[in-house]
PDB file of the backbone (N, CA, C, O) and the ligand in Angstrom, with CONECT records:
HET     ZN  A 101       1
ATOM      1  N   MET A   1     -14.425   7.263   0.479  1.00  0.00           N
ATOM      2  CA  MET A   1     -13.166   7.234   0.936  1.00  0.00           C
ATOM      3  C   MET A   1     -12.041   7.299   0.324  1.00  0.00           C
ATOM      4  O   MET A   1     -11.965   6.387  -0.500  1.00  0.00           O
ATOM      5  N   SER A   2     -10.909   8.116   0.352  1.00  0.00           N
ATOM      6  CA  SER A   2      -9.786   7.840  -0.526  1.00  0.00           C
ATOM      7  C   SER A   2      -9.031   6.537  -0.804  1.00  0.00           C
ATOM      8  O   SER A   2      -9.217   5.711   0.090  1.00  0.00           O
ATOM      9  N   LEU A   3      -8.226   6.119  -1.801  1.00  0.00           N
ATOM     10  CA  LEU A   3      -7.886   5.034  -1.837  1.00  0.00           C
ATOM     11  C   LEU A   3      -6.739   5.091  -0.664  1.00  0.00           C
ATOM     12  O   LEU A   3      -6.604   4.006  -0.099  1.00  0.00           O
ATOM     13  N   LYS A   4      -5.953   6.056  -0.223  1.00  0.00           N
ATOM     14  CA  LYS A   4      -5.041   6.135   0.779  1.00  0.00           C
ATOM     15  C   LYS A   4      -5.611   5.884   2.156  1.00  0.00           C
ATOM     16  O   LYS A   4      -4.886   5.443   3.048  1.00  0.00           O
ATOM     17  N   ALA A   5      -6.993   6.174   2.370  1.00  0.00           N
ATOM     18  CA  ALA A   5      -7.504   6.052   3.497  1.00  0.00           C
ATOM     19  C   ALA A   5      -7.764   4.701   3.744  1.00  0.00           C
ATOM     20  O   ALA A   5      -7.623   4.164   4.843  1.00  0.00           O
ATOM     21  N   ARG A   6      -8.231   4.025   2.482  1.00  0.00           N
ATOM     22  CA  ARG A   6      -8.661   2.520   2.458  1.00  0.00           C
ATOM     23  C   ARG A   6      -7.341   1.655   2.642  1.00  0.00           C
ATOM     24  O   ARG A   6      -7.364   0.612   3.295  1.00  0.00           O
ATOM     25  N   ALA A   7      -6.193   2.139   2.034  1.00  0.00           N
ATOM     26  CA  ALA A   7      -5.004   1.217   2.215  1.00  0.00           C
ATOM     27  C   ALA A   7      -4.483   1.254   3.792  1.00  0.00           C
ATOM     28  O   ALA A   7      -3.888   0.332   4.350  1.00  0.00           O
ATOM     29  N   ARG A   8      -4.859   2.590   4.409  1.00  0.00           N
ATOM     30  CA  ARG A   8      -4.440   2.687   5.689  1.00  0.00           C
ATOM     31  C   ARG A   8      -5.222   1.681   6.647  1.00  0.00           C
ATOM     32  O   ARG A   8      -4.694   1.027   7.546  1.00  0.00           O
ATOM     33  N   GLU A   9      -6.599   1.668   6.292  1.00  0.00           N
ATOM     34  CA  GLU A   9      -7.336   0.711   7.419  1.00  0.00           C
ATOM     35  C   GLU A   9      -7.090  -0.808   6.986  1.00  0.00           C
ATOM     36  O   GLU A   9      -7.244  -1.725   7.792  1.00  0.00           O
ATOM     37  N   LYS A  10      -6.736  -0.993   5.794  1.00  0.00           N
ATOM     38  CA  LYS A  10      -6.354  -2.525   5.476  1.00  0.00           C
ATOM     39  C   LYS A  10      -4.946  -2.737   6.042  1.00  0.00           C
ATOM     40  O   LYS A  10      -4.698  -3.902   6.352  1.00  0.00           O
ATOM     41  N   VAL A  11      -3.992  -1.848   6.235  1.00  0.00           N
ATOM     42  CA  VAL A  11      -2.823  -1.920   7.017  1.00  0.00           C
ATOM     43  C   VAL A  11      -3.081  -2.252   8.402  1.00  0.00           C
ATOM     44  O   VAL A  11      -2.800  -3.369   8.835  1.00  0.00           O
ATOM     45  N   GLU A  12      -3.575  -1.395   9.089  1.00  0.00           N
ATOM     46  CA  GLU A  12      -4.130  -1.474  10.490  1.00  0.00           C
ATOM     47  C   GLU A  12      -4.900  -2.646  10.858  1.00  0.00           C
ATOM     48  O   GLU A  12      -4.760  -3.134  11.980  1.00  0.00           O
ATOM     49  N   ARG A  13      -5.745  -3.165   9.963  1.00  0.00           N
ATOM     50  CA  ARG A  13      -6.615  -4.230  10.192  1.00  0.00           C
ATOM     51  C   ARG A  13      -5.605  -5.534  10.282  1.00  0.00           C
ATOM     52  O   ARG A  13      -5.843  -6.495  11.014  1.00  0.00           O
ATOM     53  N   ALA A  14      -4.484  -5.432   9.460  1.00  0.00           N
ATOM     54  CA  ALA A  14      -3.545  -6.548   9.495  1.00  0.00           C
ATOM     55  C   ALA A  14      -2.752  -6.379  10.693  1.00  0.00           C
ATOM     56  O   ALA A  14      -1.796  -7.154  10.710  1.00  0.00           O
ATOM     57  N   GLY A  15      -2.839  -5.574  11.763  1.00  0.00           N
ATOM     58  CA  GLY A  15      -2.091  -5.250  12.852  1.00  0.00           C
ATOM     59  C   GLY A  15      -0.846  -4.971  12.595  1.00  0.00           C
ATOM     60  O   GLY A  15      -0.013  -5.287  13.444  1.00  0.00           O
ATOM     61  N   ILE A  16      -0.463  -4.388  11.503  1.00  0.00           N
ATOM     62  CA  ILE A  16       0.872  -3.371  11.125  1.00  0.00           C
ATOM     63  C   ILE A  16       0.928  -2.083  11.589  1.00  0.00           C
ATOM     64  O   ILE A  16       0.102  -1.279  11.159  1.00  0.00           O
ATOM     65  N   SER A  17       1.600  -1.804  12.241  1.00  0.00           N
ATOM     66  CA  SER A  17       1.640  -0.192  12.839  1.00  0.00           C
ATOM     67  C   SER A  17       2.976   0.200  12.310  1.00  0.00           C
ATOM     68  O   SER A  17       3.279   1.382  12.475  1.00  0.00           O
ATOM     69  N   ASN A  18       3.808  -0.550  11.721  1.00  0.00           N
ATOM     70  CA  ASN A  18       4.976   0.241  11.276  1.00  0.00           C
ATOM     71  C   ASN A  18       5.129   0.499   9.953  1.00  0.00           C
ATOM     72  O   ASN A  18       5.845  -0.214   9.250  1.00  0.00           O
ATOM     73  N   TYR A  19       4.475   1.538   9.487  1.00  0.00           N
ATOM     74  CA  TYR A  19       4.172   1.959   8.178  1.00  0.00           C
ATOM     75  C   TYR A  19       4.119   3.519   8.006  1.00  0.00           C
ATOM     76  O   TYR A  19       3.888   4.264   8.959  1.00  0.00           O
ATOM     77  N   MET A  20       4.314   3.895   6.924  1.00  0.00           N
ATOM     78  CA  MET A  20       4.272   5.480   6.588  1.00  0.00           C
ATOM     79  C   MET A  20       3.775   5.526   4.987  1.00  0.00           C
ATOM     80  O   MET A  20       3.765   4.623   4.151  1.00  0.00           O
ATOM     81  N   PHE A  21       3.397   6.821   4.894  1.00  0.00           N
ATOM     82  CA  PHE A  21       2.955   7.209   3.571  1.00  0.00           C
ATOM     83  C   PHE A  21       4.113   8.025   3.038  1.00  0.00           C
ATOM     84  O   PHE A  21       4.622   8.841   3.807  1.00  0.00           O
ATOM     85  N   ASP A  22       4.634   7.888   1.692  1.00  0.00           N
ATOM     86  CA  ASP A  22       5.273   8.685   1.165  1.00  0.00           C
ATOM     87  C   ASP A  22       4.727   9.273  -0.267  1.00  0.00           C
ATOM     88  O   ASP A  22       5.021   8.769  -1.351  1.00  0.00           O
ATOM     89  N   HIS A  23       3.888  10.416  -0.096  1.00  0.00           N
ATOM     90  CA  HIS A  23       2.944  10.621  -0.939  1.00  0.00           C
ATOM     91  C   HIS A  23       1.868   9.570  -1.170  1.00  0.00           C
ATOM     92  O   HIS A  23       1.114   9.274  -0.242  1.00  0.00           O
ATOM     93  N   ASP A  24       1.762   8.999  -2.350  1.00  0.00           N
ATOM     94  CA  ASP A  24       0.689   8.002  -2.634  1.00  0.00           C
ATOM     95  C   ASP A  24       1.491   6.569  -2.521  1.00  0.00           C
ATOM     96  O   ASP A  24       0.904   5.526  -2.810  1.00  0.00           O
ATOM     97  N   ILE A  25       2.707   6.570  -2.134  1.00  0.00           N
ATOM     98  CA  ILE A  25       3.244   5.443  -2.036  1.00  0.00           C
ATOM     99  C   ILE A  25       3.271   4.723  -0.348  1.00  0.00           C
ATOM    100  O   ILE A  25       3.896   5.316   0.532  1.00  0.00           O
ATOM    101  N   LEU A  26       2.649   3.622  -0.094  1.00  0.00           N
ATOM    102  CA  LEU A  26       2.861   3.144   1.213  1.00  0.00           C
ATOM    103  C   LEU A  26       4.268   2.308   1.354  1.00  0.00           C
ATOM    104  O   LEU A  26       4.619   1.390   0.612  1.00  0.00           O
ATOM    105  N   VAL A  27       4.892   2.762   2.319  1.00  0.00           N
ATOM    106  CA  VAL A  27       6.113   2.310   2.943  1.00  0.00           C
ATOM    107  C   VAL A  27       6.011   1.217   4.149  1.00  0.00           C
ATOM    108  O   VAL A  27       5.523   1.568   5.224  1.00  0.00           O
ATOM    109  N   MET A  28       6.405   0.097   3.983  1.00  0.00           N
ATOM    110  CA  MET A  28       6.182  -0.941   5.056  1.00  0.00           C
ATOM    111  C   MET A  28       7.503  -1.617   5.406  1.00  0.00           C
ATOM    112  O   MET A  28       8.022  -2.277   4.505  1.00  0.00           O
ATOM    113  N   CYS A  29       7.980  -1.564   6.314  1.00  0.00           N
ATOM    114  CA  CYS A  29       9.512  -2.360   6.599  1.00  0.00           C
ATOM    115  C   CYS A  29      10.355  -2.152   5.507  1.00  0.00           C
ATOM    116  O   CYS A  29      11.031  -3.047   4.999  1.00  0.00           O
ATOM    117  N   GLY A  30      10.324  -0.525   4.985  1.00  0.00           N
ATOM    118  CA  GLY A  30      11.466  -0.339   3.999  1.00  0.00           C
ATOM    119  C   GLY A  30      11.049  -0.808   2.490  1.00  0.00           C
ATOM    120  O   GLY A  30      11.780  -0.695   1.506  1.00  0.00           O
ATOM    121  N   VAL A  31       9.648  -1.390   2.502  1.00  0.00           N
ATOM    122  CA  VAL A  31       9.408  -1.901   1.120  1.00  0.00           C
ATOM    123  C   VAL A  31       8.199  -0.910   0.584  1.00  0.00           C
ATOM    124  O   VAL A  31       7.246  -0.681   1.330  1.00  0.00           O
ATOM    125  N   ARG A  32       8.260  -0.411  -0.551  1.00  0.00           N
ATOM    126  CA  ARG A  32       7.114   0.533  -0.930  1.00  0.00           C
ATOM    127  C   ARG A  32       6.262  -0.182  -1.926  1.00  0.00           C
ATOM    128  O   ARG A  32       6.629  -0.952  -2.814  1.00  0.00           O
ATOM    129  N   TYR A  33       4.874   0.273  -1.571  1.00  0.00           N
ATOM    130  CA  TYR A  33       3.774  -0.328  -2.485  1.00  0.00           C
ATOM    131  C   TYR A  33       3.041   0.706  -3.007  1.00  0.00           C
ATOM    132  O   TYR A  33       2.866   1.780  -2.432  1.00  0.00           O
ATOM    133  N   THR A  34       2.582   0.389  -4.149  1.00  0.00           N
ATOM    134  CA  THR A  34       1.853   1.323  -4.900  1.00  0.00           C
ATOM    135  C   THR A  34       0.415   1.042  -4.562  1.00  0.00           C
ATOM    136  O   THR A  34      -0.002  -0.113  -4.650  1.00  0.00           O
ATOM    137  N   ILE A  35      -0.333   1.977  -4.199  1.00  0.00           N
ATOM    138  CA  ILE A  35      -1.803   1.844  -3.991  1.00  0.00           C
ATOM    139  C   ILE A  35      -2.500   1.774  -5.135  1.00  0.00           C
ATOM    140  O   ILE A  35      -2.358   2.710  -5.922  1.00  0.00           O
ATOM    141  N   ALA A  36      -3.291   0.802  -5.448  1.00  0.00           N
ATOM    142  CA  ALA A  36      -4.172   0.874  -6.449  1.00  0.00           C
ATOM    143  C   ALA A  36      -5.532   0.176  -5.995  1.00  0.00           C
ATOM    144  O   ALA A  36      -5.651  -0.701  -5.139  1.00  0.00           O
ATOM    145  N   ALA A  37      -6.690   0.863  -6.890  1.00  0.00           N
ATOM    146  CA  ALA A  37      -7.987   0.284  -6.831  1.00  0.00           C
ATOM    147  C   ALA A  37      -8.057  -0.963  -7.173  1.00  0.00           C
ATOM    148  O   ALA A  37      -7.334  -1.298  -8.111  1.00  0.00           O
ATOM    149  N   CYS A  38      -8.993  -2.089  -6.483  1.00  0.00           N
ATOM    150  CA  CYS A  38      -9.094  -3.081  -6.840  1.00  0.00           C
ATOM    151  C   CYS A  38     -10.689  -3.242  -7.106  1.00  0.00           C
ATOM    152  O   CYS A  38     -11.604  -2.829  -6.393  1.00  0.00           O
ATOM    153  N   ASP A  39     -10.767  -3.945  -8.310  1.00  0.00           N
ATOM    154  CA  ASP A  39     -12.044  -4.155  -8.819  1.00  0.00           C
ATOM    155  C   ASP A  39     -12.592  -5.525  -9.128  1.00  0.00           C
ATOM    156  O   ASP A  39     -13.422  -5.827  -9.985  1.00  0.00           O
ATOM    157  N   CYS A  40     -11.861  -6.421  -8.116  1.00  0.00           N
ATOM    158  CA  CYS A  40     -12.287  -7.717  -8.276  1.00  0.00           C
ATOM    159  C   CYS A  40     -13.527  -8.371  -8.122  1.00  0.00           C
ATOM    160  O   CYS A  40     -13.773  -9.479  -8.598  1.00  0.00           O
ATOM    161  N   GLY A  41     -14.506  -7.514  -7.291  1.00  0.00           N
ATOM    162  CA  GLY A  41     -15.690  -8.008  -7.021  1.00  0.00           C
ATOM    163  C   GLY A  41     -15.767  -8.850  -5.981  1.00  0.00           C
ATOM    164  O   GLY A  41     -16.884  -9.202  -5.604  1.00  0.00           O
ATOM    165  N   GLU A  42     -14.726  -9.275  -5.398  1.00  0.00           N
ATOM    166  CA  GLU A  42     -15.253 -10.246  -4.276  1.00  0.00           C
ATOM    167  C   GLU A  42     -15.737  -9.540  -2.984  1.00  0.00           C
ATOM    168  O   GLU A  42     -15.237  -8.515  -2.520  1.00  0.00           O
ATOM    169  N   PRO A  43     -16.751 -10.211  -2.484  1.00  0.00           N
ATOM    170  CA  PRO A  43     -17.647  -9.712  -1.397  1.00  0.00           C
ATOM    171  C   PRO A  43     -16.685  -9.009  -0.257  1.00  0.00           C
ATOM    172  O   PRO A  43     -16.918  -7.868   0.144  1.00  0.00           O
ATOM    173  N   ASP A  44     -15.742  -9.686   0.154  1.00  0.00           N
ATOM    174  CA  ASP A  44     -14.983  -9.186   1.201  1.00  0.00           C
ATOM    175  C   ASP A  44     -13.950  -8.322   0.659  1.00  0.00           C
ATOM    176  O   ASP A  44     -13.075  -7.990   1.459  1.00  0.00           O
ATOM    177  N   CYS A  45     -13.866  -7.890  -0.527  1.00  0.00           N
ATOM    178  CA  CYS A  45     -12.586  -7.012  -0.981  1.00  0.00           C
ATOM    179  C   CYS A  45     -12.865  -5.494  -0.393  1.00  0.00           C
ATOM    180  O   CYS A  45     -13.962  -4.937  -0.377  1.00  0.00           O
ATOM    181  N   ASP A  46     -11.891  -5.074  -0.019  1.00  0.00           N
ATOM    182  CA  ASP A  46     -11.738  -3.615   0.573  1.00  0.00           C
ATOM    183  C   ASP A  46     -11.720  -2.726  -0.476  1.00  0.00           C
ATOM    184  O   ASP A  46     -11.966  -1.536  -0.276  1.00  0.00           O
ATOM    185  N   GLY A  47     -11.402  -3.249  -1.811  1.00  0.00           N
ATOM    186  CA  GLY A  47     -11.516  -2.063  -2.859  1.00  0.00           C
ATOM    187  C   GLY A  47     -10.126  -1.484  -3.228  1.00  0.00           C
ATOM    188  O   GLY A  47      -9.989  -0.573  -4.045  1.00  0.00           O
ATOM    189  N   VAL A  48      -9.044  -2.115  -2.525  1.00  0.00           N
ATOM    190  CA  VAL A  48      -7.763  -1.524  -2.636  1.00  0.00           C
ATOM    191  C   VAL A  48      -6.832  -2.658  -2.640  1.00  0.00           C
ATOM    192  O   VAL A  48      -7.068  -3.636  -1.930  1.00  0.00           O
ATOM    193  N   LYS A  49      -5.665  -2.594  -3.478  1.00  0.00           N
ATOM    194  CA  LYS A  49      -4.845  -3.457  -3.613  1.00  0.00           C
ATOM    195  C   LYS A  49      -3.443  -2.852  -3.581  1.00  0.00           C
ATOM    196  O   LYS A  49      -3.193  -1.914  -4.337  1.00  0.00           O
ATOM    197  N   LEU A  50      -2.431  -3.374  -2.677  1.00  0.00           N
ATOM    198  CA  LEU A  50      -1.090  -3.119  -2.714  1.00  0.00           C
ATOM    199  C   LEU A  50       0.026  -3.732  -3.726  1.00  0.00           C
ATOM    200  O   LEU A  50       0.376  -4.911  -3.680  1.00  0.00           O
ATOM    201  N   GLU A  51       0.406  -3.027  -4.406  1.00  0.00           N
ATOM    202  CA  GLU A  51       1.643  -3.572  -5.420  1.00  0.00           C
ATOM    203  C   GLU A  51       2.656  -3.206  -4.935  1.00  0.00           C
ATOM    204  O   GLU A  51       2.816  -2.063  -4.506  1.00  0.00           O
ATOM    205  N   ARG A  52       3.696  -4.284  -4.912  1.00  0.00           N
ATOM    206  CA  ARG A  52       5.018  -4.117  -4.453  1.00  0.00           C
ATOM    207  C   ARG A  52       5.642  -3.244  -5.501  1.00  0.00           C
ATOM    208  O   ARG A  52       5.439  -3.391  -6.707  1.00  0.00           O
ATOM    209  N   SER A  53       6.391  -2.352  -4.987  1.00  0.00           N
ATOM    210  CA  SER A  53       7.113  -1.403  -6.247  1.00  0.00           C
ATOM    211  C   SER A  53       8.703  -1.635  -5.783  1.00  0.00           C
ATOM    212  O   SER A  53       9.191  -1.567  -4.655  1.00  0.00           O
ATOM    213  N   ALA A  54       9.363  -1.950  -7.137  1.00  0.00           N
ATOM    214  CA  ALA A  54      10.589  -2.209  -7.113  1.00  0.00           C
ATOM    215  C   ALA A  54      11.609  -0.965  -7.823  1.00  0.00           C
ATOM    216  O   ALA A  54      12.817  -0.839  -8.024  1.00  0.00           O
ATOM    217  N   ALA A  55      10.560  -0.271  -8.032  1.00  0.00           N
ATOM    218  CA  ALA A  55      11.145   0.758  -9.118  1.00  0.00           C
ATOM    219  C   ALA A  55      12.309   1.536  -8.415  1.00  0.00           C
ATOM    220  O   ALA A  55      13.181   1.972  -9.166  1.00  0.00           O
ATOM    221  N   MET A  56      12.430   1.756  -7.133  1.00  0.00           N
ATOM    222  CA  MET A  56      13.303   2.744  -6.468  1.00  0.00           C
ATOM    223  C   MET A  56      14.447   2.148  -6.177  1.00  0.00           C
ATOM    224  O   MET A  56      15.435   2.872  -6.054  1.00  0.00           O
ATOM    225  N   VAL A  57      14.576   0.795  -6.012  1.00  0.00           N
ATOM    226  CA  VAL A  57      15.801   0.067  -5.594  1.00  0.00           C
ATOM    227  C   VAL A  57      16.946   0.259  -5.933  1.00  0.00           C
ATOM    228  O   VAL A  57      17.817   0.459  -5.086  1.00  0.00           O
ATOM    229  N   GLY A  58      17.197   0.242  -7.190  1.00  0.00           N
ATOM    230  CA  GLY A  58      18.271   0.551  -8.000  1.00  0.00           C
ATOM    231  C   GLY A  58      19.041   1.949  -7.534  1.00  0.00           C
ATOM    232  O   GLY A  58      20.234   2.075  -7.258  1.00  0.00           O
ATOM    233  N   ARG A  59      18.144   2.821  -7.529  1.00  0.00           N
ATOM    234  CA  ARG A  59      18.472   4.339  -7.146  1.00  0.00           C
ATOM    235  C   ARG A  59      18.854   4.460  -5.911  1.00  0.00           C
ATOM    236  O   ARG A  59      19.682   5.327  -5.633  1.00  0.00           O
ATOM    237  N   VAL A  60      18.375   3.691  -5.008  1.00  0.00           N
ATOM    238  CA  VAL A  60      18.750   3.736  -3.370  1.00  0.00           C
ATOM    239  C   VAL A  60      20.239   3.425  -3.243  1.00  0.00           C
ATOM    240  O   VAL A  60      20.996   4.037  -2.489  1.00  0.00           O
ATOM    241  N   LEU A  61      20.629   2.310  -4.134  1.00  0.00           N
ATOM    242  CA  LEU A  61      21.614   1.624  -3.841  1.00  0.00           C
ATOM    243  C   LEU A  61      22.871   2.505  -4.467  1.00  0.00           C
ATOM    244  O   LEU A  61      24.016   2.200  -4.134  1.00  0.00           O
ATOM    245  N   GLN A  62      22.667   3.448  -5.253  1.00  0.00           N
ATOM    246  CA  GLN A  62      23.843   4.372  -6.203  1.00  0.00           C
ATOM    247  C   GLN A  62      24.442   5.424  -5.192  1.00  0.00           C
ATOM    248  O   GLN A  62      25.300   6.222  -5.569  1.00  0.00           O
TER     249      GLN A  62
HETATM  250 ZN    ZN A 101     -10.348  -6.918  -4.867  1.00  0.00          ZN2+
END
């Protein structure tokens, strides 16, 4: 399963339906998250982590 598919599962499991994908970026409530593989090894880990991305904020305001 691709990272993107795992991220989608993770979000939907959390009960969030207001999200979209911008290429490989997950956007929830206007906040962009980078999708990354997680290798923490926790038994209940779904193998994906979402990292909040602030990279675009400045540009949006210009
Ligand atoms: Zn993990």
